[in-house]
C-alpha positions as CSV (number, residue, x, y, z in Angstrom):
1,M,-49.1,-51.6,-39.1
2,P,-49.1,-49.2,-36.7
3,K,-51.1,-46.3,-37.3
4,R,-49.5,-43.1,-38.2
5,I,-49.9,-40.5,-35.9
6,A,-50.8,-37.0,-37.2
7,P,-48.6,-34.2,-36.2
8,L,-49.9,-31.4,-34.0
9,S,-50.3,-28.3,-35.6
10,D,-50.2,-24.5,-33.7
11,V,-54.2,-24.2,-33.8
12,Q,-54.9,-27.2,-32.4
13,I,-52.1,-26.6,-29.5
14,S,-54.1,-23.4,-28.7
15,K,-57.6,-24.9,-28.3
16,A,-56.3,-27.9,-26.2
17,R,-57.5,-27.6,-22.7
18,Y,-57.4,-30.2,-19.5
19,N,-59.9,-32.8,-19.8
20,S,-60.8,-34.2,-16.5
21,K,-63.2,-36.9,-17.5
22,E,-60.5,-38.8,-20.0
23,T,-57.0,-38.4,-18.7
24,N,-55.7,-39.9,-21.2
25,K,-56.4,-37.6,-24.0
26,N,-54.1,-34.8,-21.9
27,K,-51.6,-36.3,-23.7
28,L,-51.3,-35.1,-27.3
29,P,-48.2,-36.9,-29.8
30,D,-47.0,-34.8,-32.4
31,G,-44.6,-38.2,-33.4
32,F,-41.1,-39.7,-32.5
33,G,-41.9,-39.9,-28.8
34,L,-42.8,-35.9,-28.5
35,Y,-46.2,-34.8,-26.9
36,M,-47.6,-32.1,-25.2
37,L,-48.6,-32.7,-21.6
38,I,-51.7,-30.6,-20.4
39,T,-51.7,-30.1,-16.8
40,P,-55.1,-29.6,-14.8
41,S,-54.2,-25.6,-14.7
42,D,-54.0,-25.8,-18.7
43,G,-50.2,-25.5,-18.9
44,K,-48.9,-26.8,-21.9
45,L,-45.6,-28.9,-21.3
46,W,-43.4,-30.4,-24.2
47,R,-42.4,-34.2,-23.0
48,L,-40.0,-36.6,-25.1
49,D,-40.2,-40.5,-24.5
50,Y,-37.3,-42.6,-25.4
51,R,-35.1,-46.1,-24.5
52,F,-31.9,-45.9,-23.4
53,D,-30.1,-49.3,-22.4
54,N,-33.7,-50.9,-22.5
55,K,-35.1,-48.3,-20.1
56,R,-37.7,-46.0,-20.7
57,K,-37.2,-42.7,-19.9
58,T,-38.9,-39.1,-20.3
59,L,-37.0,-35.7,-21.0
60,A,-38.5,-32.6,-20.2
61,L,-38.1,-30.3,-23.1
62,G,-39.8,-26.8,-22.3
63,Q,-43.4,-25.2,-21.6
64,Y,-45.3,-23.8,-24.5
65,P,-45.8,-20.7,-25.8
66,A,-42.3,-20.0,-24.5
67,L,-41.3,-23.4,-26.4
68,S,-42.7,-22.8,-29.7
69,L,-43.7,-25.9,-31.6
70,A,-40.8,-25.6,-34.1
71,D,-38.5,-25.4,-31.5
72,A,-39.9,-28.1,-29.7
73,R,-39.5,-30.6,-32.9
74,K,-35.8,-29.4,-33.1
75,R,-34.9,-30.4,-29.5
76,R,-36.7,-33.6,-30.4
77,D,-34.4,-34.3,-33.4
78,D,-31.3,-33.1,-31.3
79,A,-31.9,-35.6,-28.6
80,R,-32.3,-38.3,-31.5
81,Q,-29.3,-37.6,-32.4
82,L,-27.7,-37.5,-29.2
83,L,-29.3,-41.2,-29.2
84,A,-28.0,-42.2,-32.6
85,N,-24.1,-41.5,-30.9
86,G,-25.1,-43.6,-28.0
87,V,-25.2,-40.5,-25.8
88,D,-28.4,-40.6,-22.8
89,P,-30.3,-37.1,-23.8
90,G,-31.6,-36.7,-19.9
91,E,-27.8,-37.2,-18.9
92,F,-26.6,-34.8,-21.5
93,K,-29.3,-32.2,-20.6
94,K,-27.9,-32.5,-16.5
95,L,-24.3,-32.5,-17.4
96,Q,-24.9,-29.1,-19.3
97,K,-27.0,-27.7,-16.4
98,T,-24.3,-28.8,-14.1
99,T,-21.6,-26.9,-16.3
100,R,-23.6,-23.8,-16.4
101,Q,-24.1,-23.7,-12.9
102,A,-20.4,-24.2,-12.2
103,L,-19.5,-21.5,-14.6
104,T,-22.1,-19.2,-12.7
105,E,-20.7,-19.9,-9.3
106,N,-17.0,-19.6,-10.5
107,S,-17.7,-16.1,-13.1
108,F,-15.5,-13.6,-11.8
109,E,-18.6,-11.7,-10.7
110,T,-19.7,-14.2,-8.3
111,V,-16.4,-14.8,-6.8
112,A,-16.2,-11.1,-6.5
113,R,-19.1,-10.6,-4.4
114,E,-18.5,-13.9,-2.3
115,W,-14.8,-12.2,-1.6
116,H,-16.4,-8.7,-1.0
117,L,-19.0,-10.2,2.0
118,K,-16.3,-12.5,3.5
119,H,-14.2,-9.3,4.2
120,S,-16.6,-6.4,4.4
121,G,-16.3,-6.7,8.1
122,E,-13.0,-5.5,8.2
123,W,-13.6,-2.5,6.2
124,S,-15.5,0.5,7.3
125,A,-18.9,1.0,5.5
126,V,-18.0,3.8,3.3
127,H,-14.8,1.8,2.1
128,A,-16.8,-1.5,1.7
129,K,-19.1,0.7,-0.5
130,T,-16.4,2.3,-3.1
131,L,-14.8,-0.8,-3.2
132,M,-18.1,-2.8,-4.9
133,D,-19.2,0.5,-6.8
134,R,-16.1,0.5,-8.5
135,L,-16.1,-3.0,-9.5
136,E,-19.9,-2.6,-10.5
137,K,-19.1,0.1,-12.7
138,D,-15.5,-0.6,-14.0
139,V,-15.4,-4.4,-13.8
140,F,-18.4,-6.2,-13.9
141,P,-19.8,-5.2,-16.9
142,Y,-16.6,-6.2,-18.7
143,L,-15.3,-9.6,-17.1
144,G,-18.3,-10.0,-14.5
145,P,-20.0,-13.6,-16.8
146,R,-16.4,-14.6,-17.5
147,P,-15.3,-17.5,-15.5
148,I,-12.5,-16.6,-13.4
149,A,-10.0,-18.9,-14.2
150,E,-10.2,-18.0,-18.0
151,I,-9.9,-14.7,-17.6
152,T,-6.1,-13.7,-18.9
153,P,-3.8,-10.5,-17.8
154,P,-4.9,-9.0,-21.5
155,E,-8.0,-9.0,-20.2
156,F,-7.6,-7.3,-16.9
157,L,-5.1,-4.8,-18.6
158,A,-7.9,-3.6,-20.9
159,T,-10.3,-3.3,-18.4
160,V,-8.1,-1.0,-16.0
161,R,-6.8,1.1,-18.8
162,R,-10.3,1.9,-19.4
163,I,-10.0,3.4,-16.2
164,E,-6.8,5.2,-16.7
165,S,-7.9,6.7,-20.2
166,R,-10.5,8.8,-18.3
167,G,-8.0,10.1,-16.4
168,A,-8.2,8.3,-13.1
169,L,-4.9,6.7,-12.7
170,D,-5.1,6.1,-9.1
171,T,-8.3,4.9,-9.4
172,A,-7.1,1.8,-11.9
173,H,-4.6,1.2,-9.5
174,R,-7.1,0.1,-6.7
175,V,-9.1,-1.4,-9.0
176,L,-6.5,-4.1,-10.4
177,N,-5.2,-4.3,-6.7
178,S,-9.0,-5.5,-5.7
179,C,-8.8,-7.9,-9.2
180,S,-5.5,-9.2,-7.6
181,Q,-7.0,-9.7,-4.2
182,I,-10.2,-11.5,-5.8
183,L,-8.1,-13.8,-7.7
184,R,-6.1,-14.5,-4.4
185,Y,-9.1,-15.7,-2.8
186,A,-10.3,-17.4,-6.0
187,V,-7.0,-19.4,-5.3
188,A,-7.8,-20.1,-2.0
189,T,-11.3,-21.3,-2.8
190,C,-10.0,-23.7,-5.3
191,R,-11.4,-22.0,-8.2
192,A,-8.4,-20.4,-9.9
193,E,-4.9,-21.7,-10.2
194,S,-2.8,-18.4,-10.0
195,D,-3.1,-14.4,-9.3
196,C,-2.6,-13.7,-13.1
197,T,-2.5,-9.9,-12.5
198,R,0.9,-10.3,-10.7
199,D,2.3,-10.4,-14.6
200,L,1.2,-6.8,-15.0
201,R,3.2,-5.1,-12.3
202,G,4.5,-2.1,-14.0
203,A,2.1,-2.1,-17.0
204,L,0.4,1.0,-15.4
205,P,2.3,4.4,-15.0
206,A,3.2,5.2,-11.3
207,V,0.6,7.7,-9.9
208,K,2.4,10.9,-8.7
209,F,0.8,11.3,-5.4
210,G,1.1,14.9,-3.8
211,H,0.1,15.7,0.3
212,R,-3.0,16.4,1.1
213,A,-3.8,20.4,1.5
214,A,-2.5,21.4,4.8
215,L,-1.3,24.5,6.5
216,T,1.9,24.2,8.4
217,E,3.4,28.0,8.6
218,P,2.4,29.4,11.9
219,K,1.3,32.4,10.3
220,A,-1.0,31.4,7.9
221,V,-2.2,28.8,10.6
222,A,-3.0,32.0,12.8
223,G,-5.1,33.1,10.2
224,L,-7.0,30.5,9.4
225,L,-7.9,29.8,13.7
226,R,-9.1,33.3,13.4
227,A,-11.1,32.9,10.1
228,I,-13.0,30.2,12.0
229,D,-13.5,32.0,15.1
230,G,-15.3,34.5,13.1
231,F,-17.5,31.8,11.1
232,S,-20.7,33.7,10.7
233,G,-22.7,30.1,9.3
234,S,-24.0,27.3,11.8
235,F,-22.9,27.3,15.4
236,M,-22.6,23.5,15.2
237,V,-20.3,24.1,11.7
238,K,-18.6,26.6,13.8
239,C,-17.7,24.0,16.7
240,A,-16.9,21.4,14.1
241,L,-14.5,23.5,12.4
242,Q,-12.6,24.6,16.1
243,L,-12.3,21.2,16.9
244,A,-10.7,19.8,13.6
245,P,-7.5,21.3,13.9
246,M,-7.6,20.9,18.0
247,L,-8.6,17.4,17.9
248,F,-6.9,16.3,13.9
249,V,-8.9,13.1,13.8
250,R,-10.3,12.0,10.6
251,P,-13.1,13.9,9.1
252,G,-15.4,10.8,9.5
253,E,-14.6,10.5,13.4
254,L,-15.2,13.8,14.0
255,R,-18.4,14.0,12.4
256,G,-19.9,11.0,13.5
257,M,-18.9,11.9,17.1
258,E,-21.3,10.5,19.4
259,W,-22.4,12.2,22.8
260,A,-22.4,8.6,24.4
261,E,-18.7,8.5,23.5
262,L,-17.3,11.5,25.8
263,N,-16.6,11.7,29.2
264,L,-16.4,15.4,29.7
265,D,-15.6,15.0,33.3
266,A,-12.8,12.8,32.7
267,A,-11.9,15.0,29.2
268,E,-12.0,11.7,27.2
269,W,-13.1,10.9,24.2
270,S,-13.4,7.3,23.4
271,I,-14.4,6.2,19.9
272,P,-15.7,2.5,19.2
273,G,-13.5,0.0,17.0
274,E,-16.4,0.0,14.1
275,R,-16.2,3.9,13.8
276,M,-12.0,3.4,13.3
277,K,-10.0,2.9,9.8
278,M,-8.3,0.6,11.5
279,K,-11.1,-1.2,13.3
280,Q,-9.4,-0.9,16.8
281,P,-11.1,1.5,19.7
282,H,-9.2,4.5,20.0
283,L,-8.8,7.1,22.9
284,V,-8.5,11.1,22.5
285,P,-7.6,13.0,25.3
286,L,-9.4,16.1,25.6
287,P,-7.8,19.7,26.1
288,R,-10.0,22.1,28.1
289,Q,-10.8,23.9,25.4
290,A,-12.3,21.5,23.7
291,V,-14.4,20.4,26.7
292,A,-15.5,24.0,26.7
293,I,-16.8,24.0,22.8
294,L,-18.5,20.5,23.4
295,K,-20.3,22.1,26.9
296,E,-21.3,25.2,24.7
297,L,-22.7,23.0,22.2
298,H,-24.6,20.5,24.3
299,P,-27.7,22.5,24.9
300,L,-28.0,22.6,21.0
301,T,-27.5,19.2,20.0
302,G,-27.2,17.2,23.2
303,H,-31.1,15.7,22.6
304,S,-29.4,13.7,19.9
305,K,-27.3,10.5,19.3
306,Y,-24.8,12.7,17.2
307,V,-22.8,15.7,18.6
308,F,-22.8,17.0,14.7
309,P,-26.6,16.1,13.7
310,S,-27.5,16.8,10.3
311,V,-30.1,19.5,9.7
312,R,-32.3,17.0,7.9
313,T,-32.7,14.5,10.6
314,P,-31.0,14.0,13.6
315,L,-30.8,10.0,13.2
316,R,-27.8,11.0,10.8
317,C,-24.6,13.2,11.6
318,I,-23.3,15.9,8.8
319,S,-22.5,14.8,5.7
320,E,-18.5,14.3,4.8
321,N,-18.6,17.8,2.8
322,T,-19.4,20.0,5.6
323,V,-16.6,21.0,7.3
324,N,-15.0,21.4,3.7
325,A,-17.6,23.6,2.5
326,G,-17.0,25.3,5.7
327,L,-13.6,26.5,4.9
328,R,-15.0,27.0,1.6
329,R,-16.8,29.7,2.9
330,L,-14.2,31.1,4.8
331,G,-12.1,31.9,1.5
332,F,-9.9,29.0,1.6
333,E,-9.4,27.0,-1.3
334,K,-9.3,22.9,-1.6
335,E,-5.6,23.7,-2.0
336,E,-5.0,25.1,1.0
337,I,-6.6,23.3,3.7
338,T,-8.9,20.3,3.8
339,G,-10.7,18.6,6.5
340,H,-8.2,15.9,6.5
341,G,-5.3,18.4,6.0
342,F,-5.3,19.5,9.6
343,R,-4.0,15.7,10.4
344,A,-0.8,16.5,8.5
345,M,-0.6,20.2,10.0
346,A,-0.9,18.9,13.6
347,R,1.5,15.9,12.9
348,T,4.5,18.2,11.4
349,M,4.1,21.5,14.0
350,I,3.7,19.3,17.2
351,H,7.1,17.6,16.2
352,E,8.9,20.5,14.3
353,I,7.4,23.4,16.9
354,L,6.4,21.9,20.3
355,G,8.8,18.7,20.4
356,F,6.7,15.7,21.1
357,S,8.1,12.2,20.2
358,P,6.7,10.8,16.5
359,D,5.6,7.5,18.4
360,A,3.3,9.8,20.5
361,I,1.8,11.7,17.6
362,E,1.7,8.6,15.5
363,A,-0.3,6.8,18.4
364,Q,-2.7,9.8,18.7
365,L,-3.2,9.7,14.6
366,A,-4.4,6.3,15.3
367,H,-1.7,4.8,12.6
368,A,-1.1,1.1,12.7
369,V,2.4,1.6,13.9
370,P,3.7,-1.1,16.2
371,D,6.1,0.1,19.2
372,R,9.3,-0.6,19.6
373,L,8.7,-4.2,20.7
374,G,6.8,-5.0,17.7
375,R,3.2,-4.9,19.8
376,A,0.5,-3.6,17.7
377,Y,-1.4,0.1,18.7
378,N,-3.6,-0.4,21.4
379,R,-5.8,2.9,22.8
380,T,-3.7,3.5,25.8
381,Q,-0.1,3.5,24.3
382,H,1.9,6.7,25.1
383,L,-1.3,8.1,26.7
384,A,0.2,10.2,29.5
385,E,2.5,11.6,26.6
386,R,-0.5,12.0,24.7
387,K,-2.4,14.1,27.1
388,K,0.1,16.4,27.8
389,M,0.6,16.8,24.0
390,M,-3.2,17.5,23.6
391,Q,-3.0,20.1,26.1
392,Q,0.1,22.1,24.8
393,W,-1.3,21.9,21.2
394,A,-4.6,23.4,22.0
395,D,-2.5,26.0,24.0
396,Y,-0.6,26.8,21.0
397,L,-3.2,27.3,19.2
398,D,-4.7,29.8,21.4
399,G,-1.5,31.7,21.7
400,L,-1.3,31.6,17.4
401,K,-5.1,33.1,17.5
402,A,-4.0,35.7,20.3
403,G,-1.3,36.9,18.1
404,A,1.7,35.5,20.3
405,K,5.2,35.3,18.5
406,V,5.5,32.4,16.3
407,I,8.3,30.0,15.6
408,P,8.6,29.3,12.0
409,L,9.4,25.8,11.0
410,H,12.6,26.2,9.3
411,K,14.0,27.6,12.4
412,A,12.3,25.5,15.3
413,A,14.9,23.4,17.3
């Protein structure tokens, strides 16, 4: 009759140490195939010996004390139940691990981060960060761990309605659009069958967009330009404020202007594609007034990479709020004018007062509008007309500041 094995106790386990002389004593049995294996570093591992299909096998259950004696016995009993039902506990454990791994790899957060990484090179750094910040704040806490193929339209709707409830309707729409793109990526990578957010079209209220704040009446613009010329703050910020309406580039493009991008002799500013919203290089013809401003600024900031370096470090440009803060200091509220509003101001006035073609204006704005033959925008498109336009626009602004007779927009030809 086989000798009955006395079960282990917590006291016995806590005192157990590796025996280098009698290695057979490093295996402490508990009964029914369960034992503790003591390693040379005094680690204590739970193991279960069993037979399946007439083959001897060993199953790793965990490590003590993370897995207590009572828990190890429960896992042993669970394994014995599987054996009684004709299931190999070792293969069952492998299947569970594979399933967990598949769930992790196919979770919404995993797929979303993969999608973001794949496409981040197509976006500006600011846009890429904004997208991920929204997902991390508003989506991952609720849907992140869920298998992407199992998330239902009502779950997506509940997620974006949380955003809507705090008054951020535009953000809610943008997040829903990002979720749609992530789902389409999941379909393309065989981790979802369809984009179920398509069923939510019309579920959120439409966003009522207003125009960006901009001045377009000549008399109001004249007052703004004179105020800028009288700016009493930093000379560098004053130069940025003077160039903003004259060149009407996007605020990020202006504040990130680098001396290496400028050819003042040729009166050209060549912005590389990685700094442009549409990722296409852009050429800005510089009117003589802009060249004069830049030449005057060069002795002050020419040692830096940036034309408008941060006051804290020349390794960074001024912040995105600098121009807007300058406008607020001059007494103009955000409802009247913003740094981005100079683009709308120029687009309206150059077309309606100076009479230049929309094609030339859109090309100078670096909008991705194909030409009449369907060709995409390129940096030299309408260049001759744009050079003429930029100089006339700068001259027109000078005329407004000097008090020249202005043409109201409603009377412009």
